[in-house]
C-alpha positions in Angstrom: 93.3 74.0 141.8 97.0 73.2 142.0 98.3 76.9 142.1 95.7 77.7 144.8 96.8 74.7 146.9 100.4 75.9 146.5 99.4 79.3 147.9 97.4 77.7 150.7 100.4 75.5 151.7 102.7 78.5 151.7 100.5 80.6 153.9 99.7 77.7 156.3 103.3 76.6 156.6 104.4 79.9 158.1 102.1 79.2 161.1 102.4 75.4 161.0 98.7 74.6 160.7 95.3 75.4 159.4 96.0 74.1 155.9 92.7 72.3 155.5 90.6 75.3 156.4 92.6 77.6 154.1 92.5 75.1 151.3 88.8 74.6 151.8 88.2 78.3 151.5 90.4 78.8 148.5 90.3 75.5 146.6 87.2 73.7 147.8 85.0 75.1 145.0 87.2 73.3 142.4 85.8 69.9 143.6 82.4 68.6 142.8 82.8 65.4 144.8 83.9 65.6 148.5 85.9 62.3 148.3 88.6 63.5 145.8 88.7 66.8 147.8 89.4 65.0 151.1 92.0 62.7 149.4 93.7 65.7 147.8 93.7 67.8 151.0 94.9 64.9 153.1 97.8 64.1 150.7 98.8 67.7 150.6 98.7 68.1 154.4 100.6 64.9 155.1 103.3 65.8 152.6 103.6 69.3 154.2 103.7 68.1 157.8 106.2 65.3 157.0 108.5 67.9 155.4 108.1 70.3 158.2 108.8 67.7 160.9 112.0 66.7 159.0 113.1 70.4 158.6 112.4 71.1 162.3 113.6 67.8 163.7 116.3 69.5 165.9 113.4 71.3 167.8 111.3 68.1 168.4 111.4 67.1 172.1 109.8 63.7 172.5 109.4 64.3 176.3 107.2 67.3 175.6 105.5 65.8 172.5 104.5 62.5 174.2 101.5 63.7 176.3 100.0 65.6 173.4 100.2 62.5 171.1 99.0 60.1 173.8 95.9 62.3 174.4 95.3 62.8 170.7 95.3 59.0 170.0 92.5 58.7 172.6 90.5 61.6 171.2 90.7 60.8 167.5 88.4 57.8 167.5 85.9 60.0 169.4 86.0 62.7 166.8 85.7 60.1 164.0 82.7 58.5 165.7 81.0 61.9 165.9 81.7 62.6 162.3 80.2 59.3 161.1 77.2 59.1 163.4 76.1 62.7 164.1 75.3 65.8 162.1 78.7 67.4 162.2 77.5 70.8 161.0 76.5 72.3 164.4 79.7 71.0 166.0 81.7 72.5 163.2 80.0 75.8 163.4 80.5 75.8 167.2 84.2 75.1 166.8 84.5 77.9 164.3 82.8 80.4 166.6 85.0 79.3 169.5 88.1 79.8 167.4 87.0 83.3 166.4 86.2 84.2 170.0 89.6 82.9 171.1 91.4 85.1 168.5 89.5 88.1 169.8 90.5 87.3 173.4 94.1 86.6 172.4 94.3 89.9 170.5 93.0 91.9 173.6 95.2 89.9 176.0 98.1 91.6 177.7 101.3 90.8 175.9 103.9 88.7 177.8 101.5 86.8 179.9 102.1 83.0 179.8 100.5 79.9 181.2 102.3 77.2 183.1 101.5 73.9 181.6 101.9 70.3 182.8 102.0 66.9 181.1 98.4 66.2 182.3 97.1 69.5 180.8 99.1 68.8 177.6 97.4 65.4 177.3 94.0 67.0 177.7 94.8 69.6 175.0 96.0 66.7 172.8 92.8 64.7 173.5 90.6 67.7 172.5 92.7 68.2 169.4 92.3 64.6 168.5 88.5 65.1 168.7 88.6 68.1 166.5 91.0 66.3 164.1 88.6 63.4 163.7 85.6 65.6 163.5 86.8 68.5 161.3 90.3 67.5 160.1 91.7 70.3 162.3 93.8 68.8 165.2 95.5 72.1 165.8 92.3 73.8 166.8 93.0 73.3 170.5 96.7 72.5 170.6 98.0 75.5 168.7 96.3 78.1 171.0 97.3 76.1 174.1 101.0 75.9 173.0 100.9 79.6 172.1 99.9 80.4 175.7 103.1 78.8 177.0 105.4 81.6 175.8 107.7 79.2 174.0 110.0 80.3 171.2 108.5 79.8 167.8 110.9 77.0 167.0 109.8 75.0 170.0 106.1 75.6 169.3 106.5 74.3 165.7 108.7 71.4 166.9 105.7 70.3 169.0 102.8 71.2 166.8 104.1 69.7 163.5 104.7 66.1 164.7 101.5 66.2 166.7 99.4 67.2 163.7 101.2 64.7 161.5 100.5 61.9 164.0 96.8 63.0 164.3 96.3 63.1 160.5 97.7 59.5 160.2 95.5 58.4 163.1 92.4 60.1 161.5 93.1 58.3 158.3 93.4 55.0 160.1 90.2 55.6 162.0 88.3 56.5 158.8 89.6 53.4 157.0 88.6 51.1 159.8 85.5 52.7 161.3 84.1 54.3 158.2 84.5 51.7 155.5 81.2 49.9 156.3 79.2 53.1 156.8 80.5 55.1 153.8 80.1 52.4 151.2 81.2 52.5 147.6 84.8 52.6 146.3 85.7 55.6 148.5 89.3 56.8 148.3 90.3 53.8 146.1 88.4 55.4 143.1 90.3 58.7 143.3 92.8 59.2 140.4 96.3 59.1 141.8 98.1 61.4 139.4 96.2 64.6 140.3 96.5 63.9 144.0 100.3 63.4 143.7 100.6 66.6 141.6 98.7 68.6 144.3 100.8 67.1 147.1 104.0 68.1 145.2 102.7 71.7 144.8 101.8 71.8 148.5 105.3 70.5 149.4 106.8 73.3 147.3 104.6 75.8 149.0 105.6 74.4 152.4 109.2 75.0 151.7 108.5 78.6 150.9 106.4 79.0 154.0 109.2 77.5 156.2 111.6 80.0 154.7 109.3 82.8 155.7 109.0 81.3 159.2 112.7 81.3 159.7 112.9 85.0 159.0 110.1 86.3 161.2 110.2 87.2 164.9 108.4 85.4 167.7 105.9 88.3 167.8 105.3 88.2 164.0 104.8 84.4 164.3 102.2 84.8 167.0 100.3 87.3 164.8 100.5 85.0 161.8 99.2 82.1 163.9 96.3 84.2 165.1 95.4 85.3 161.6 95.4 81.6 160.4 93.3 80.6 163.4 90.8 83.4 162.8 90.5 82.5 159.1 90.0 78.9 160.0 87.3 79.9 162.4 85.4 81.9 159.8 85.7 79.0 157.3 84.5 76.4 159.8 81.6 78.7 161.0 80.4 79.2 157.4 80.8 75.6 156.6 78.8 74.5 159.6 76.0 77.1 159.1 75.9 76.5 155.3 76.0 72.8 155.5 78.9 72.4 152.9 
């Protein structure tokens, strides 16, 4: 699975998100137990996001980022509660269908049209992303399309998306640890062998460095197309996962 995770990280790191969905589609079948799979994907994703935030630190604007993170910290416990207490499959399928529909609309949308945001709207987008992050490990499902509508340069988009996703992943991990321990039972993540997880995270980190190299060389228009492709692929994976129950 390690070479496949390297590939998934390289592809996802060009767009800055959607690693979990791409990894699930390409490497999920290597895992018989969902707990090691979650641990591996989470370690890979956190390593990738941390590296990306460091590499793009010059483009991180705390004033812009703040409302997204504040909203996301409110939404993450909601998403985790849905994950732990409800059948998440219909919600996952609905999220996948909405992503596919959005990609179709965005493809047909007239180029150059932008949306004027506000801190309040950014906080709402961050909150909804927190919900999808807690529910489906995909905090970029709402925030990435919303930021894409703003007409920002690709560096500013990534400088906002990457730290937001990293913060939401850490928040989701904390929520699962505190809210899910009693419900999930068993040894959980503590029983997962550390060495394979670290090896996978190292491979994902190497893939992320390649992906960031590609990102630096593409235009804003090419970046937008790559993001749409990753969102569409994520939508298909989430839809199939929700309908198939896996």
